[in-house]
C-alpha positions as CSV (number, residue, x, y, z in Angstrom):
1,M,12.9,-32.1,17.9
2,A,12.0,-34.3,14.9
3,S,8.5,-35.2,16.6
4,S,7.5,-32.0,17.4
5,C,8.1,-30.8,13.9
6,S,6.3,-33.4,11.9
7,S,2.9,-31.8,11.8
8,F,4.3,-28.8,9.9
9,I,5.8,-30.6,6.9
10,V,2.7,-31.4,5.6
11,G,2.4,-29.5,2.1
12,L,6.1,-27.9,2.4
13,T,7.1,-29.5,-0.6
14,L,5.0,-27.3,-2.6
15,L,7.1,-24.4,-1.6
16,V,9.8,-25.4,-4.2
17,L,7.3,-24.6,-7.0
18,V,8.5,-21.7,-9.2
19,F,6.8,-18.3,-8.5
20,G,6.7,-16.0,-11.6
21,T,8.5,-12.9,-11.1
22,A,10.2,-10.3,-13.3
23,N,13.5,-10.7,-11.1
24,A,15.3,-13.5,-12.5
25,T,18.3,-13.9,-10.1
26,L,16.0,-15.2,-7.4
27,Y,13.8,-18.8,-7.4
28,T,11.7,-20.3,-4.8
29,N,13.5,-23.8,-6.0
30,F,16.8,-22.3,-5.5
31,Y,17.7,-25.0,-2.7
32,S,15.6,-27.6,-3.9
33,H,18.7,-29.9,-5.0
34,S,21.5,-28.6,-2.8
35,C,19.2,-28.4,0.4
36,P,16.0,-30.1,0.1
37,K,15.3,-30.2,4.0
38,L,15.5,-26.3,4.4
39,F,12.0,-25.3,4.8
40,D,11.4,-28.6,7.2
41,T,14.3,-27.8,9.0
42,V,13.5,-23.6,9.3
43,K,9.7,-24.1,10.1
44,C,10.6,-26.7,12.9
45,E,12.7,-24.0,14.6
46,V,10.4,-21.2,14.1
47,E,7.6,-23.2,15.7
48,S,9.7,-24.0,18.4
49,A,10.6,-20.4,19.1
50,I,6.7,-19.3,18.6
51,S,5.8,-22.0,21.1
52,K,7.7,-20.6,23.7
53,E,7.4,-17.1,23.3
54,T,4.2,-16.0,20.9
55,R,5.8,-12.4,20.3
56,M,8.9,-14.1,18.4
57,G,6.7,-14.3,15.4
58,A,6.6,-10.6,15.2
59,S,10.0,-10.3,15.8
60,L,11.6,-12.4,13.4
61,L,9.2,-10.7,10.7
62,R,10.4,-7.3,11.9
63,L,14.0,-8.4,11.5
64,F,13.3,-9.0,7.9
65,F,11.7,-5.6,7.3
66,H,14.7,-4.0,8.9
67,D,17.0,-5.9,7.0
68,C,15.7,-5.3,3.6
69,F,15.0,-1.6,4.1
70,V,19.0,-1.0,4.9
71,N,21.1,-1.7,1.5
72,G,18.7,-4.5,0.6
73,C,17.8,-7.9,1.9
74,D,21.3,-8.8,2.6
75,G,21.5,-10.3,6.2
76,S,23.3,-7.2,7.5
77,I,21.0,-6.7,10.2
78,L,22.3,-9.7,12.1
79,L,26.2,-8.6,12.1
80,D,27.8,-7.9,15.2
81,D,30.0,-4.5,15.3
82,T,33.5,-5.2,14.1
83,S,36.9,-3.1,14.4
84,S,36.0,-2.0,10.7
85,F,32.5,-1.2,10.7
86,T,29.7,-0.4,13.4
87,G,26.8,-2.5,12.7
88,E,22.9,-1.8,12.4
89,K,21.5,-3.8,15.9
90,N,22.4,-0.4,17.9
91,A,21.1,2.0,15.3
92,G,18.1,4.1,16.6
93,P,15.3,1.9,15.2
94,N,17.0,-1.4,16.3
95,K,18.6,-0.7,19.8
96,N,16.7,-2.0,22.7
97,S,13.9,-3.5,20.2
98,A,15.3,-5.6,17.3
99,R,15.4,-8.9,18.9
100,G,15.2,-12.6,17.9
101,F,19.0,-13.0,16.7
102,E,19.2,-15.9,18.9
103,V,16.4,-17.6,17.2
104,I,18.3,-16.9,13.5
105,D,21.3,-18.6,15.2
106,K,19.4,-21.7,16.1
107,I,18.0,-22.0,12.6
108,K,21.2,-21.5,11.1
109,S,22.8,-24.2,13.4
110,A,20.3,-26.6,12.2
111,V,20.5,-25.7,8.7
112,E,24.0,-26.0,8.8
113,E,23.6,-29.6,10.0
114,V,21.6,-30.6,7.1
115,C,23.4,-28.6,4.3
116,P,26.6,-27.1,5.6
117,G,28.0,-23.9,3.9
118,V,24.9,-23.6,1.3
119,V,22.1,-21.4,2.8
120,S,22.4,-17.7,3.4
121,C,21.5,-16.1,6.3
122,A,19.5,-13.5,4.2
123,D,17.6,-16.3,2.9
124,I,16.8,-17.7,6.4
125,L,15.7,-14.2,7.4
126,A,13.1,-14.6,4.5
127,I,11.9,-18.0,5.2
128,A,11.5,-17.5,8.8
129,A,9.7,-14.4,8.4
130,R,7.2,-16.1,6.1
131,D,6.8,-19.1,8.4
132,S,6.1,-16.6,11.5
133,V,3.1,-15.1,9.7
134,H,1.7,-18.2,8.8
135,I,2.0,-20.0,12.1
136,L,0.3,-17.1,13.7
137,G,-2.7,-17.5,11.3
138,G,-1.7,-15.4,8.6
139,P,-1.2,-16.2,4.7
140,T,1.7,-18.1,3.2
141,W,3.3,-17.5,0.0
142,N,6.2,-18.8,-2.1
143,V,9.5,-17.3,-0.8
144,K,12.0,-16.4,-3.5
145,L,15.6,-17.4,-2.8
146,G,19.3,-17.4,-3.6
147,R,20.4,-14.2,-1.8
148,R,23.7,-14.0,-0.7
149,D,25.1,-12.3,2.9
150,S,26.8,-9.1,3.2
151,R,30.1,-8.9,4.5
152,T,29.4,-5.4,6.3
153,A,26.7,-3.2,7.9
154,S,26.1,0.3,8.4
155,Q,24.6,1.9,11.3
156,S,24.2,5.2,9.5
157,A,22.2,3.5,6.6
158,A,19.8,2.1,9.2
159,N,19.4,5.4,11.1
160,N,18.4,6.7,7.8
161,G,16.6,3.9,5.9
162,I,14.2,2.6,8.4
163,P,10.8,4.7,8.7
164,R,10.4,5.9,12.0
165,P,7.1,5.6,14.0
166,T,7.0,9.7,13.9
167,S,6.6,9.8,10.3
168,N,4.0,11.3,8.3
169,L,2.2,9.7,5.2
170,N,4.0,11.6,2.7
171,Q,7.5,10.5,4.2
172,L,6.2,6.9,4.3
173,I,5.2,6.8,0.8
174,S,8.4,8.4,-0.2
175,R,10.6,5.9,1.2
176,F,8.7,2.9,0.2
177,N,8.6,4.3,-3.3
178,S,12.3,4.8,-3.1
179,L,12.6,1.2,-2.9
180,G,10.5,0.2,-5.4
181,L,7.2,-0.5,-3.2
182,S,4.0,1.4,-4.0
183,S,1.4,2.8,-1.5
184,K,-0.7,0.0,-1.5
185,D,2.3,-2.1,-0.5
186,L,2.8,0.3,2.3
187,V,-0.5,-0.2,3.7
188,A,-0.4,-4.0,3.2
189,L,3.1,-4.4,4.8
190,S,2.2,-1.9,7.8
191,G,-0.4,-4.6,8.6
192,G,2.3,-6.7,9.8
193,H,1.5,-4.7,13.0
194,T,-1.5,-6.9,13.7
195,I,1.0,-8.6,15.8
196,G,4.0,-7.7,17.9
197,Q,4.6,-5.0,20.7
198,A,6.2,-1.5,20.8
199,R,7.9,0.5,23.2
200,C,6.1,3.4,25.0
201,T,9.1,5.6,23.7
202,T,7.8,5.1,20.2
203,F,4.2,6.2,21.0
204,R,4.3,8.5,24.0
205,A,3.8,11.3,22.2
206,R,0.8,10.2,20.4
207,I,-1.0,9.0,23.2
208,Y,-0.5,12.4,25.2
209,N,-0.5,14.8,22.3
210,E,-2.3,13.9,19.4
211,T,-6.1,14.5,18.9
212,N,-7.0,12.0,16.1
213,I,-7.0,9.2,18.7
214,D,-9.9,7.5,20.7
215,S,-9.8,9.0,24.0
216,S,-10.5,5.7,25.9
217,F,-7.8,3.9,24.1
218,A,-5.3,6.7,24.7
219,H,-6.1,6.7,28.4
220,T,-5.5,2.6,28.5
221,R,-2.3,3.1,26.8
222,Q,-1.4,6.2,29.3
223,S,-1.7,3.7,32.3
224,T,1.5,1.7,31.2
225,C,3.2,4.6,29.5
226,P,3.7,7.5,31.9
227,R,3.9,11.2,30.3
228,N,7.6,11.9,31.6
229,S,10.4,10.7,29.5
230,G,12.6,8.5,31.5
231,S,9.8,6.4,33.0
232,G,8.6,3.4,31.8
233,D,10.5,3.9,28.4
234,N,10.7,0.1,27.9
235,N,7.3,-0.7,28.8
236,L,5.6,-2.6,26.0
237,S,2.1,-2.4,24.4
238,P,0.4,-4.4,21.9
239,L,0.3,-2.6,18.2
240,D,-3.4,-4.2,17.9
241,L,-4.8,-4.2,21.3
242,A,-7.7,-6.6,20.0
243,T,-5.9,-9.7,18.9
244,P,-2.2,-9.4,19.4
245,T,-0.9,-12.3,19.0
246,F,-3.1,-13.4,15.9
247,F,-2.1,-12.4,12.4
248,D,-5.5,-10.9,11.1
249,N,-6.8,-7.7,9.7
250,H,-7.9,-6.2,12.9
251,Y,-5.1,-3.7,12.7
252,F,-7.1,-1.8,10.1
253,K,-10.2,-2.1,11.8
254,N,-8.4,0.0,14.7
255,L,-7.2,2.5,12.2
256,I,-10.7,3.3,11.4
257,Q,-11.5,3.9,15.1
258,K,-8.7,5.9,15.6
259,K,-7.0,3.3,17.6
260,G,-3.5,3.1,15.9
261,L,-0.7,2.9,18.3
262,L,2.0,4.6,16.4
263,H,1.8,8.1,15.0
264,S,2.9,6.5,11.7
265,D,-0.1,3.9,12.0
266,Q,-2.5,6.3,12.2
267,Q,-1.4,8.3,9.4
268,L,-2.5,5.7,7.1
269,F,-6.0,6.5,7.8
270,N,-6.2,10.2,8.6
271,G,-8.0,11.7,5.3
272,G,-5.4,11.2,3.1
273,S,-4.4,8.9,-0.2
274,T,-4.4,5.7,1.6
275,D,-7.6,5.8,3.6
276,S,-9.5,3.8,1.0
277,T,-7.1,0.7,1.2
278,V,-7.4,0.9,4.8
279,R,-11.2,0.5,4.7
280,T,-10.7,-2.2,2.0
281,Y,-8.5,-4.5,4.3
282,S,-10.6,-3.6,7.3
283,T,-13.6,-5.3,5.8
284,N,-11.8,-7.9,3.2
285,P,-9.2,-9.9,4.9
286,A,-8.7,-12.1,2.1
287,S,-7.8,-8.8,0.0
288,F,-5.2,-7.6,2.7
289,F,-3.7,-11.5,3.0
290,N,-3.2,-11.5,-0.8
291,D,-1.7,-8.0,-1.1
292,F,0.6,-8.7,2.0
293,S,1.9,-11.8,0.4
294,A,2.6,-10.0,-2.9
295,A,4.0,-7.1,-0.9
296,M,6.5,-9.3,1.0
297,I,7.6,-11.3,-2.0
298,K,8.2,-7.6,-3.7
299,M,10.2,-6.4,-0.5
300,G,12.4,-9.6,-0.6
301,D,13.4,-8.4,-4.1
302,I,15.0,-5.4,-2.9
303,S,18.8,-5.0,-4.1
304,P,19.7,-8.9,-3.2
305,L,23.4,-9.9,-3.5
306,T,23.6,-12.9,-5.9
307,G,26.0,-14.8,-8.1
308,S,29.7,-14.5,-6.5
309,I,28.8,-11.0,-4.6
310,G,28.6,-11.4,-0.7
311,E,29.3,-14.7,0.9
312,I,27.3,-17.4,2.5
313,R,28.1,-16.8,6.3
314,K,28.7,-19.5,8.7
315,N,27.6,-17.6,11.6
316,C,25.2,-15.1,11.1
317,R,26.8,-13.0,13.4
318,R,30.0,-12.3,11.9
319,V,31.6,-12.5,8.2
320,N,33.5,-15.5,7.5
């Protein structure tokens, strides 16, 4: 494993530089002394997982999103159900779609070997999301760390907190605003859909019933997503048909061409207040990369558990 990861170690030491922010509880150099091999270790495992399945990069990014949108970035999405709580894995937005848990397990095991009992699963999720984006051609950023893991999870909170693919623009803006994220953050973070795939059930209504969609695009998607519910429900389609395994700004070009796969995607460019931001990102990839990085850092600040609150799980799937 060491030899396969050596090429990704160069420059990682730069990531321990402190990134200035108003949130004083998380720091990019949090583990610089307690776990100096952390970044190398995580990057190695993420690269290995993506080399086996490119889609895994999108899945790890999505795990971080879905964790942070439910009671903050606390690793709660990783917990299996117990007798005392029903977790988030089988909530509507996650059931049969949230994936990558076994990769997080491998990363956690590797990190435990180099610094046992030190690094939280919540922080591992944050680093893995950043590494996934960068490996697939996207930007990198200084991940702020120091989160601790929650001791519980909530299926109802996941059902209510994670934006649905059927959401309209006002609903999306409202949900993001409630977490301290702006409309620009909403558009930038939605750009994460430049990678990954979606199940037929999440876009069936759009490709058959909506009018603000390119007809040839809709017809192409209909070939793998039958109209009738129950048939092909789990068939997958790339969120970005043009460059589905490369992190770029093509997602926004798709929206301008009315080729957003999800209803919530196309809402960002449908005559509303976010149209101008979509136009900017469609022609200026550097602007998108900069704003995406800033928004990821901002999202990572949502209600972290710090200090003596929570715990450092030994196994990301269960409370110590």
